[in-house]
VEXKEVO-409309 format. One record per residue (C-alpha): residue number from 0; residue in one letter; x, y, z. Coordinates in steps of 0.001 Angstrom, whole numbers, plus 500000, padded with zeros to 6 digits. Layout:
REM residues N
(atom NUM,'A',(X,Y,Z))
...
END
This chain:
REM residues 531
(atom 0,'X',(683411,487794,389164))
(atom 1,'X',(684035,488836,385541))
(atom 2,'X',(684939,486403,382775))
(atom 3,'X',(688543,487597,382839))
(atom 4,'X',(688760,487172,386611))
(atom 5,'X',(687360,483631,386342))
(atom 6,'X',(690101,482709,383874))
(atom 7,'X',(692868,484305,385953))
(atom 8,'X',(691555,482852,389215))
(atom 9,'X',(692912,479431,388280))
(atom 10,'X',(696547,480606,388103))
(atom 11,'X',(699042,480755,390952))
(atom 12,'X',(699957,484225,392215))
(atom 13,'X',(703065,484723,390069))
(atom 14,'X',(701405,483699,386815))
(atom 15,'X',(698239,485606,387791))
(atom 16,'X',(700178,488855,388112))
(atom 17,'X',(701950,488346,384773))
(atom 18,'X',(698928,487303,382746))
(atom 19,'X',(696687,489972,384249))
(atom 20,'X',(698884,492597,382549))
(atom 21,'X',(698190,490921,379184))
(atom 22,'X',(694397,491047,379521))
(atom 23,'X',(692167,494108,379211))
(atom 24,'X',(688434,494526,379613))
(atom 25,'X',(687869,497306,377096))
(atom 26,'X',(686596,500622,378402))
(atom 27,'X',(686857,503541,375989))
(atom 28,'X',(686931,506007,378895))
(atom 29,'X',(690188,504483,380173))
(atom 30,'X',(693710,503948,378797))
(atom 31,'X',(693263,500230,378027))
(atom 32,'X',(696996,499702,378569))
(atom 33,'X',(698211,496181,377812))
(atom 34,'X',(701521,494334,378232))
(atom 35,'X',(702835,492923,374951))
(atom 36,'X',(705953,491828,373055))
(atom 37,'X',(707392,489766,375906))
(atom 38,'X',(708403,486142,376036))
(atom 39,'X',(705862,483530,377030))
(atom 40,'X',(706187,482096,380544))
(atom 41,'X',(708027,478748,380298))
(atom 42,'X',(705656,475822,380801))
(atom 43,'X',(702594,477570,379406))
(atom 44,'X',(701474,476119,376081))
(atom 45,'X',(701549,479177,373872))
(atom 46,'X',(699864,479360,370456))
(atom 47,'X',(702755,481411,369011))
(atom 48,'X',(705139,480465,366239))
(atom 49,'X',(708914,480902,366397))
(atom 50,'X',(711430,483363,364946))
(atom 51,'X',(712176,481035,362015))
(atom 52,'X',(708438,480795,361245))
(atom 53,'X',(708207,484588,361074))
(atom 54,'X',(711260,484958,358837))
(atom 55,'X',(711004,482047,356439))
(atom 56,'X',(707366,481083,356842))
(atom 57,'X',(705805,484541,356662))
(atom 58,'X',(708025,487166,355011))
(atom 59,'X',(710401,485236,352732))
(atom 60,'X',(708316,482179,351860))
(atom 61,'X',(705986,483898,349354))
(atom 62,'X',(708853,485242,347183))
(atom 63,'X',(708354,482856,344288))
(atom 64,'X',(711780,483024,342612))
(atom 65,'X',(713846,482876,345803))
(atom 66,'X',(715393,479441,346359))
(atom 67,'X',(715117,479147,350152))
(atom 68,'X',(717249,476572,351956))
(atom 69,'X',(716363,475779,355549))
(atom 70,'X',(719631,474996,357317))
(atom 71,'X',(718556,472744,360153))
(atom 72,'X',(716660,469519,360905))
(atom 73,'X',(714024,468500,358374))
(atom 74,'X',(711106,469082,360751))
(atom 75,'X',(711629,472851,360717))
(atom 76,'X',(711508,473021,356924))
(atom 77,'X',(708516,470701,356737))
(atom 78,'X',(706620,472844,359243))
(atom 79,'X',(707007,475918,357019))
(atom 80,'X',(706153,474159,353746))
(atom 81,'X',(702868,475157,352136))
(atom 82,'X',(701066,475925,355380))
(atom 83,'X',(699953,479510,354621))
(atom 84,'X',(698598,479062,351086))
(atom 85,'X',(700478,482070,349678))
(atom 86,'X',(699712,481699,346007))
(atom 87,'X',(702004,482668,343132))
(atom 88,'X',(701440,482740,339375))
(atom 89,'X',(704019,481372,336970))
(atom 90,'X',(705497,484147,334816))
(atom 91,'X',(707586,483850,331692))
(atom 92,'X',(711261,484051,332606))
(atom 93,'X',(710622,484049,336377))
(atom 94,'X',(711398,480996,338511))
(atom 95,'X',(708724,479675,340837))
(atom 96,'X',(709920,477512,343726))
(atom 97,'X',(706816,477872,345938))
(atom 98,'X',(705856,474207,345621))
(atom 99,'X',(709249,473002,346831))
(atom 100,'X',(710733,472508,350298))
(atom 101,'X',(714547,472603,350522))
(atom 102,'X',(716514,471640,353637))
(atom 103,'X',(719991,470494,354610))
(atom 104,'X',(718345,467896,356888))
(atom 105,'X',(720920,468203,359667))
(atom 106,'X',(721598,465014,361617))
(atom 107,'X',(723386,464308,364894))
(atom 108,'X',(726904,464228,363352))
(atom 109,'X',(726260,467642,361769))
(atom 110,'X',(725310,469035,365159))
(atom 111,'X',(728508,467657,366703))
(atom 112,'X',(730988,468477,363929))
(atom 113,'X',(729286,471435,362226))
(atom 114,'X',(727011,471722,359224))
(atom 115,'X',(728710,474269,356955))
(atom 116,'X',(730030,471594,354577))
(atom 117,'X',(726538,470170,354262))
(atom 118,'X',(725148,473628,353526))
(atom 119,'X',(727726,474179,350783))
(atom 120,'X',(726839,470785,349332))
(atom 121,'X',(723151,471763,349321))
(atom 122,'X',(723957,474976,347413))
(atom 123,'X',(726032,473012,344883))
(atom 124,'X',(723095,470643,344322))
(atom 125,'X',(720684,473564,343996))
(atom 126,'X',(722808,475200,341326))
(atom 127,'X',(723207,471918,339465))
(atom 128,'X',(719489,471057,339478))
(atom 129,'X',(717669,474427,339429))
(atom 130,'X',(720152,477215,338536))
(atom 131,'X',(718415,479806,340767))
(atom 132,'X',(719375,483468,340498))
(atom 133,'X',(718744,484039,344226))
(atom 134,'X',(719369,481725,347162))
(atom 135,'X',(718270,482502,350709))
(atom 136,'X',(719550,480578,353730))
(atom 137,'X',(717370,480430,356858))
(atom 138,'X',(718876,478939,359995))
(atom 139,'X',(717008,477105,362747))
(atom 140,'X',(717776,476599,366434))
(atom 141,'X',(720668,474072,366297))
(atom 142,'X',(722604,476263,363850))
(atom 143,'X',(722671,479155,366281))
(atom 144,'X',(723690,476870,369123))
(atom 145,'X',(726654,475276,367316))
(atom 146,'X',(727776,478463,365561))
(atom 147,'X',(727675,477636,361844))
(atom 148,'X',(728618,480797,359915))
(atom 149,'X',(725860,480869,357290))
(atom 150,'X',(726819,484411,356253))
(atom 151,'X',(730306,483234,355263))
(atom 152,'X',(728739,480420,353236))
(atom 153,'X',(726462,482958,351519))
(atom 154,'X',(729492,485060,350515))
(atom 155,'X',(731190,481944,349194))
(atom 156,'X',(728140,481104,347056))
(atom 157,'X',(728013,484613,345582))
(atom 158,'X',(731683,484469,344613))
(atom 159,'X',(731487,480893,343367))
(atom 160,'X',(728347,481204,341225))
(atom 161,'X',(727830,484933,340640))
(atom 162,'X',(724344,484887,342152))
(atom 163,'X',(722687,486731,345015))
(atom 164,'X',(722838,484685,348216))
(atom 165,'X',(721473,486115,351469))
(atom 166,'X',(721705,484513,354903))
(atom 167,'X',(719125,485038,357651))
(atom 168,'X',(720128,484184,361222))
(atom 169,'X',(716556,483458,362303))
(atom 170,'X',(717060,480710,364864))
(atom 171,'X',(713679,479872,366376))
(atom 172,'X',(714548,480841,369944))
(atom 173,'X',(715543,484412,369057))
(atom 174,'X',(713453,487319,370267))
(atom 175,'X',(709731,487296,370912))
(atom 176,'X',(707996,484754,368719))
(atom 177,'X',(707472,485323,364985))
(atom 178,'X',(707814,489091,365357))
(atom 179,'X',(711587,488715,365719))
(atom 180,'X',(711724,486752,362467))
(atom 181,'X',(709811,489468,360628))
(atom 182,'X',(712385,491991,361808))
(atom 183,'X',(715357,489866,360730))
(atom 184,'X',(713865,489261,357263))
(atom 185,'X',(713065,492944,356804))
(atom 186,'X',(716570,494062,357736))
(atom 187,'X',(718218,491823,355154))
(atom 188,'X',(715763,492773,352396))
(atom 189,'X',(716529,496454,353022))
(atom 190,'X',(720275,495758,353004))
(atom 191,'X',(720567,493525,349963))
(atom 192,'X',(717440,493802,347794))
(atom 193,'X',(715442,497043,347916))
(atom 194,'X',(716912,499813,345778))
(atom 195,'X',(718842,497616,343345))
(atom 196,'X',(716266,497753,340520))
(atom 197,'X',(716295,500117,337555))
(atom 198,'X',(712859,499451,336018))
(atom 199,'X',(711162,502524,334571))
(atom 200,'X',(707945,503521,336373))
(atom 201,'X',(705671,505555,334094))
(atom 202,'X',(702556,505849,336263))
(atom 203,'X',(702729,508582,338913))
(atom 204,'X',(700135,506641,340927))
(atom 205,'X',(702781,504036,341757))
(atom 206,'X',(702361,502125,345009))
(atom 207,'X',(703809,499273,347057))
(atom 208,'X',(701561,496900,348983))
(atom 209,'X',(703365,495932,352177))
(atom 210,'X',(702292,493139,354508))
(atom 211,'X',(700200,491316,351890))
(atom 212,'X',(701041,487622,351515))
(atom 213,'X',(698364,486596,348981))
(atom 214,'X',(696730,484075,351298))
(atom 215,'X',(694018,482390,349260))
(atom 216,'X',(694519,484999,346519))
(atom 217,'X',(693911,488114,348661))
(atom 218,'X',(696700,490033,346960))
(atom 219,'X',(695361,489311,343488))
(atom 220,'X',(691941,490700,344396))
(atom 221,'X',(693444,493800,346017))
(atom 222,'X',(695692,494377,342999))
(atom 223,'X',(692749,493945,340610))
(atom 224,'X',(690814,496633,342453))
(atom 225,'X',(693725,499073,342611))
(atom 226,'X',(694591,498608,338938))
(atom 227,'X',(690962,499170,338008))
(atom 228,'X',(691140,502600,339635))
(atom 229,'X',(694418,503424,337892))
(atom 230,'X',(697270,502565,340256))
(atom 231,'X',(700474,500796,339277))
(atom 232,'X',(701524,498190,341829))
(atom 233,'X',(705319,498282,341812))
(atom 234,'X',(705829,495534,344392))
(atom 235,'X',(703997,493432,346941))
(atom 236,'X',(705752,492373,350133))
(atom 237,'X',(705754,489509,349588))
(atom 238,'X',(702770,487603,348170))
(atom 239,'X',(703289,486465,344545))
(atom 240,'X',(706333,488731,344384))
(atom 241,'X',(709584,488304,342490))
(atom 242,'X',(713003,489575,343396))
(atom 243,'X',(712809,492045,340504))
(atom 244,'X',(709618,493548,341959))
(atom 245,'X',(711188,493927,345392))
(atom 246,'X',(714342,495495,343966))
(atom 247,'X',(712254,498277,342382))
(atom 248,'X',(710046,499038,345396))
(atom 249,'X',(711978,502221,346155))
(atom 250,'X',(710506,503748,342979))
(atom 251,'X',(706926,503853,344233))
(atom 252,'X',(705361,507109,345444))
(atom 253,'X',(703450,505574,348356))
(atom 254,'X',(703662,502383,350413))
(atom 255,'X',(700431,500835,351684))
(atom 256,'X',(700866,498891,354923))
(atom 257,'X',(698326,496113,355366))
(atom 258,'X',(699881,493884,358078))
(atom 259,'X',(701502,496367,360453))
(atom 260,'X',(703385,493878,362596))
(atom 261,'X',(705244,491932,359933))
(atom 262,'X',(706377,494741,357656))
(atom 263,'X',(706218,498153,359322))
(atom 264,'X',(710021,498084,359752))
(atom 265,'X',(710480,498045,355974))
(atom 266,'X',(707934,500838,355490))
(atom 267,'X',(709829,503133,357838))
(atom 268,'X',(713242,502283,356385))
(atom 269,'X',(712052,502836,352798))
(atom 270,'X',(710717,506230,353817))
(atom 271,'X',(713969,507195,355543))
(atom 272,'X',(716221,506019,352714))
(atom 273,'X',(714161,506729,349580))
(atom 274,'X',(711546,509304,350649))
(atom 275,'X',(708494,507077,350073))
(atom 276,'X',(705917,507678,352852))
(atom 277,'X',(703638,504919,354140))
(atom 278,'X',(699945,504723,354922))
(atom 279,'X',(698149,502113,357034))
(atom 280,'X',(695309,500512,355071))
(atom 281,'X',(692743,497775,355539))
(atom 282,'X',(691346,495884,352549))
(atom 283,'X',(689388,493469,354742))
(atom 284,'X',(685700,494394,354884))
(atom 285,'X',(683497,496674,352812))
(atom 286,'X',(683796,499757,355022))
(atom 287,'X',(687505,499180,355594))
(atom 288,'X',(688159,498925,351851))
(atom 289,'X',(686132,502057,351075))
(atom 290,'X',(687952,504088,353707))
(atom 291,'X',(691356,502875,352494))
(atom 292,'X',(690633,503666,348829))
(atom 293,'X',(689487,507166,349708))
(atom 294,'X',(692554,507780,351858))
(atom 295,'X',(694892,506695,349051))
(atom 296,'X',(693113,509031,346619))
(atom 297,'X',(693374,511834,349153))
(atom 298,'X',(697144,511360,349294))
(atom 299,'X',(697593,511635,345509))
(atom 300,'X',(695084,514537,345401))
(atom 301,'X',(694180,514146,341728))
(atom 302,'X',(690561,515018,340736))
(atom 303,'X',(690352,512374,338006))
(atom 304,'X',(691757,509689,340307))
(atom 305,'X',(689317,510670,343044))
(atom 306,'X',(686391,510492,340609))
(atom 307,'X',(687482,507046,339369))
(atom 308,'X',(687828,505892,342961))
(atom 309,'X',(684245,506842,343792))
(atom 310,'X',(682944,505313,340552))
(atom 311,'X',(684712,502005,341212))
(atom 312,'X',(683529,501935,344838))
(atom 313,'X',(679919,502498,343731))
(atom 314,'X',(680140,499771,341094))
(atom 315,'X',(681818,497204,343361))
(atom 316,'X',(679346,497843,346203))
(atom 317,'X',(676410,497532,343804))
(atom 318,'X',(677658,494109,342669))
(atom 319,'X',(677755,492683,346224))
(atom 320,'X',(674979,494626,347959))
(atom 321,'X',(672289,491967,347593))
(atom 322,'X',(674566,489117,348711))
(atom 323,'X',(675871,491044,351720))
(atom 324,'X',(672329,491927,352801))
(atom 325,'X',(671327,488268,352609))
(atom 326,'X',(674302,487050,354661))
(atom 327,'X',(673832,489832,357195))
(atom 328,'X',(670252,488669,357729))
(atom 329,'X',(671675,485240,358590))
(atom 330,'X',(674559,486432,360762))
(atom 331,'X',(673252,489493,362581))
(atom 332,'X',(673474,489012,366336))
(atom 333,'X',(676099,486251,366198))
(atom 334,'X',(679316,486599,368215))
(atom 335,'X',(682951,485879,367409))
(atom 336,'X',(686351,485604,369082))
(atom 337,'X',(689563,486288,367104))
(atom 338,'X',(693119,485316,367954))
(atom 339,'X',(695604,485565,365084))
(atom 340,'X',(698764,487405,364070))
(atom 341,'X',(699506,490564,362159))
(atom 342,'X',(696650,493064,361895))
(atom 343,'X',(694045,490410,361149))
(atom 344,'X',(692577,490389,364651))
(atom 345,'X',(691775,494069,364062))
(atom 346,'X',(690856,494070,360381))
(atom 347,'X',(688421,491170,360554))
(atom 348,'X',(686442,492925,363250))
(atom 349,'X',(685607,495497,360551))
(atom 350,'X',(684303,492805,358206))
(atom 351,'X',(682385,491059,360981))
(atom 352,'X',(680795,494375,361900))
(atom 353,'X',(679691,494759,358247))
(atom 354,'X',(677811,491473,358741))
(atom 355,'X',(676311,492315,362130))
(atom 356,'X',(678626,489938,364028))
(atom 357,'X',(679850,491218,367408))
(atom 358,'X',(683456,490475,368400))
(atom 359,'X',(683645,489584,372103))
(atom 360,'X',(687384,488811,372328))
(atom 361,'X',(690394,489681,370169))
(atom 362,'X',(694126,489403,370530))
(atom 363,'X',(697469,489024,368778))
(atom 364,'X',(699969,486199,368978))
(atom 365,'X',(702962,488527,368835))
(atom 366,'X',(701762,492137,368807))
(atom 367,'X',(703501,495205,370202))
(atom 368,'X',(701656,497699,372330))
(atom 369,'X',(701152,500089,369409))
(atom 370,'X',(699189,497388,367537))
(atom 371,'X',(696777,497341,370439))
(atom 372,'X',(696760,500957,371613))
(atom 373,'X',(698007,502997,368641))
(atom 374,'X',(701356,504488,367658))
(atom 375,'X',(700974,507399,370065))
(atom 376,'X',(702207,505066,372850))
(atom 377,'X',(705564,504353,371144))
(atom 378,'X',(707492,507070,373052))
(atom 379,'X',(706361,505477,376322))
(atom 380,'X',(707189,501864,375482))
(atom 381,'X',(710270,500560,377256))
(atom 382,'X',(712761,498500,375201))
(atom 383,'X',(711907,494838,375633))
(atom 384,'X',(714346,492420,377209))
(atom 385,'X',(715039,490714,373887))
(atom 386,'X',(715931,493827,371886))
(atom 387,'X',(719646,493057,372253))
(atom 388,'X',(719101,489775,370375))
(atom 389,'X',(717503,491376,367305))
(atom 390,'X',(719584,493778,365278))
(atom 391,'X',(718054,497168,364523))
(atom 392,'X',(719509,498935,361514))
(atom 393,'X',(719507,502600,360618))
(atom 394,'X',(719660,504079,357134))
(atom 395,'X',(720427,507484,355700))
(atom 396,'X',(718883,509104,352605))
(atom 397,'X',(720176,507733,349302))
(atom 398,'X',(721245,510895,347484))
(atom 399,'X',(720708,509356,344037))
(atom 400,'X',(717440,507512,344605))
(atom 401,'X',(715675,509645,347201))
(atom 402,'X',(712527,511234,345758))
(atom 403,'X',(709263,512759,346976))
(atom 404,'X',(705864,512907,345301))
(atom 405,'X',(704409,515552,347595))
(atom 406,'X',(706098,518590,349080))
(atom 407,'X',(707503,518344,352574))
(atom 408,'X',(704747,520691,353746))
(atom 409,'X',(702019,518429,352340))
(atom 410,'X',(703609,515317,353831))
(atom 411,'X',(703881,517014,357238))
(atom 412,'X',(700241,518090,357016))
(atom 413,'X',(699052,514576,356183))
(atom 414,'X',(701090,513174,359064))
(atom 415,'X',(699464,515674,361419))
(atom 416,'X',(696084,514555,360071))
(atom 417,'X',(697155,510963,360828))
(atom 418,'X',(696739,509916,357219))
(atom 419,'X',(700440,508984,356931))
(atom 420,'X',(702801,507210,359329))
(atom 421,'X',(699998,506356,361709))
(atom 422,'X',(698113,503341,362989))
(atom 423,'X',(695404,503848,365591))
(atom 424,'X',(695587,500327,366978))
(atom 425,'X',(692934,497711,367567))
(atom 426,'X',(691374,498802,370840))
(atom 427,'X',(689871,502018,369478))
(atom 428,'X',(687482,499949,367354))
(atom 429,'X',(686440,497545,370118))
(atom 430,'X',(683267,497846,372187))
(atom 431,'X',(683154,498433,375929))
(atom 432,'X',(683025,495210,377888))
(atom 433,'X',(684814,493126,375259))
(atom 434,'X',(688171,491469,375949))
(atom 435,'X',(691595,492202,374475))
(atom 436,'X',(694170,489511,375276))
(atom 437,'X',(697839,489314,374258))
(atom 438,'X',(699581,485933,373732))
(atom 439,'X',(696470,483902,374500))
(atom 440,'X',(697600,480431,375565))
(atom 441,'X',(696050,476991,375254))
(atom 442,'X',(694428,476975,378695))
(atom 443,'X',(693020,480485,378394))
(atom 444,'X',(691650,479713,374932))
(atom 445,'X',(689558,476864,376291))
(atom 446,'X',(688408,478854,379308))
(atom 447,'X',(687381,481973,377370))
(atom 448,'X',(685504,479882,374805))
(atom 449,'X',(683711,478016,377569))
(atom 450,'X',(682681,481230,379343))
(atom 451,'X',(681993,483549,376385))
(atom 452,'X',(680440,480896,374111))
(atom 453,'X',(681095,482677,370781))
(atom 454,'X',(679383,481308,367694))
(atom 455,'X',(682707,481169,365860))
(atom 456,'X',(686378,481317,366814))
(atom 457,'X',(688881,482644,364264))
(atom 458,'X',(692374,481324,364917))
(atom 459,'X',(695452,479601,363569))
(atom 460,'X',(696123,475924,362961))
(atom 461,'X',(697290,475047,366481))
(atom 462,'X',(694113,476118,368279))
(atom 463,'X',(691505,475466,365570))
(atom 464,'X',(690913,471808,366386))
(atom 465,'X',(690927,472292,370146))
(atom 466,'X',(687993,474681,369717))
(atom 467,'X',(686079,472397,367367))
(atom 468,'X',(686527,469340,369590))
(atom 469,'X',(684932,471443,372306))
(atom 470,'X',(681940,472203,370089))
(atom 471,'X',(682872,475705,368857))
(atom 472,'X',(683116,476304,365123))
(atom 473,'X',(686586,477563,364193))
(atom 474,'X',(688020,478984,360985))
(atom 475,'X',(691644,479782,360213))
(atom 476,'X',(692554,483325,359290))
(atom 477,'X',(696145,482295,358575))
(atom 478,'X',(695224,480073,355616))
(atom 479,'X',(691445,480432,355136))
(atom 480,'X',(690895,476653,355269))
(atom 481,'X',(691369,476270,351510))
(atom 482,'X',(688965,479088,350632))
(atom 483,'X',(689372,482765,349774))
(atom 484,'X',(690110,485369,348703))
(atom 485,'X',(688575,487352,351551))
(atom 486,'X',(689936,490805,350680))
(atom 487,'X',(688061,493812,349267))
(atom 488,'X',(684437,493758,348132))
(atom 489,'X',(684167,490394,346412))
(atom 490,'X',(686236,488762,349128))
(atom 491,'X',(683777,489996,351750))
(atom 492,'X',(681052,487925,350071))
(atom 493,'X',(683294,484837,350020))
(atom 494,'X',(683972,485287,353725))
(atom 495,'X',(680295,485807,354560))
(atom 496,'X',(679328,482678,352602))
(atom 497,'X',(681941,480532,354331))
(atom 498,'X',(681100,481500,357887))
(atom 499,'X',(677360,481290,357228))
(atom 500,'X',(677816,477700,356023))
(atom 501,'X',(679896,476939,359104))
(atom 502,'X',(677602,478497,361682))
(atom 503,'X',(674501,476872,360179))
(atom 504,'X',(676121,473432,360144))
(atom 505,'X',(674530,471709,363168))
(atom 506,'X',(677472,469378,363809))
(atom 507,'X',(679094,471660,366385))
(atom 508,'X',(676171,471494,368800))
(atom 509,'X',(676393,467695,368726))
(atom 510,'X',(680082,467500,369617))
(atom 511,'X',(680723,466081,373066))
(atom 512,'X',(684288,465715,374251))
(atom 513,'X',(685027,462018,374918))
(atom 514,'X',(686550,462632,378334))
(atom 515,'X',(683206,464106,379477))
(atom 516,'X',(681029,461310,378105))
(atom 517,'X',(683120,458110,378221))
(atom 518,'X',(682621,455870,381265))
(atom 519,'X',(685352,455867,383893))
(atom 520,'X',(687465,452727,383502))
(atom 521,'X',(689479,450974,386115))
(atom 522,'X',(693205,451512,385638))
(atom 523,'X',(696425,452429,387300))
(atom 524,'X',(696564,456175,386689))
(atom 525,'X',(695645,458663,389399))
(atom 526,'X',(695042,456131,392140))
(atom 527,'X',(693327,453508,390036))
(atom 528,'X',(691053,455673,387867))
(atom 529,'X',(691640,456399,384186))
(atom 530,'X',(689506,457280,381211))
END
């Protein structure tokens, strides 16, 4: 019986059939088809976040000068406060609200009688104390259930104070996990933010970085590298970004998509409305960074830019070569399991491979099939059952702001070469016999770790401590456990150092779960036995 079969064998027949479709033993000679983007079975303890977490916590939270009010109970706002370590620098003349947590703190009477008055009061207090130029309102579950019209309140605020106020109906229960929240945030940014700027862009090598949230300073390191080559970063969605940056993103000549799941909607809409094509990139890992830099240079097709790219790559690799060789000597032959969101479960396999670490299991919390199998499967994916709950918007070309850097023929050629508008998915880079699992739940996490015995488990906050209490080292790839940056060349060394320290810390082999070692005590539970 395979490892996957041993895990599934403990389910009843209905759950077995469902979960089997979400698990794949990778075989590159087969289709490796996986079920994804569906709701979790009720009663199973999922590791996913909610729609609100995807909207406010991931996409909107890192915008430093947006004053974000969580309309709902205080627990929802507190959960999304400071958990992802998206860093932002203070700039002259630009507000920075990242250290704050704002909520209407809805109570029982507000649920019964409505909370719109309380929301208006919160906006009045915000204007009195902080004078923000942009307010964003994010609703949580009770707001959707009682029907507060946050969009009407947003219109009132704009008329009353002459500011930009945008409402996001991102109640936690909407759609499939955080992915639905990403979609809702993207739609509103396209509607009310992108395209409004008039900043002059002088550098023809002007780019957007999409799906980069500056966790632990990743975005700063990526931007440093790109600027060193000669690119102008117009905007970053949304790490250390300002509203002014986002408003001008339509002026770039290329969008780079790092996290495909959270931001690919915006990439496609920007291309349709403003003519800016997008390219999937990976700045995690040495080989991934090199490939991405060369692909970007290939798009712009400028001899001087290409030469600078190769010179910078050679210099950056030379600076880290000795350190990477040392850490690889320590890590070669180790194994890892990865279960996170976005494209991280894919990208970090590249970095682990640079260090000689073999990934035995990988999966996404809220991926779509194309994140696993590649965008070629999109025409064959059936609309999910929740699509009616999440609005999909369409845009037409903006006749005044639409522009192209390359000719239509060149763009078509690069799309045929899969350099633009393409993502190959995670499975193509996984080894035969490894496991690809969608929406890994609490029970399956413990079982896979027990059977596969990886040296390290990369995860989020909810499953990190479960793994470590069971004796498996775990590191968060959602917040980097207060370290970082991990992006690009220098970040690869930081990552290698951190996991080497963790793996060579002997504590994990000494951990024994108390329920396996404590004596059985007499009690009243379970027929007189309790521990």
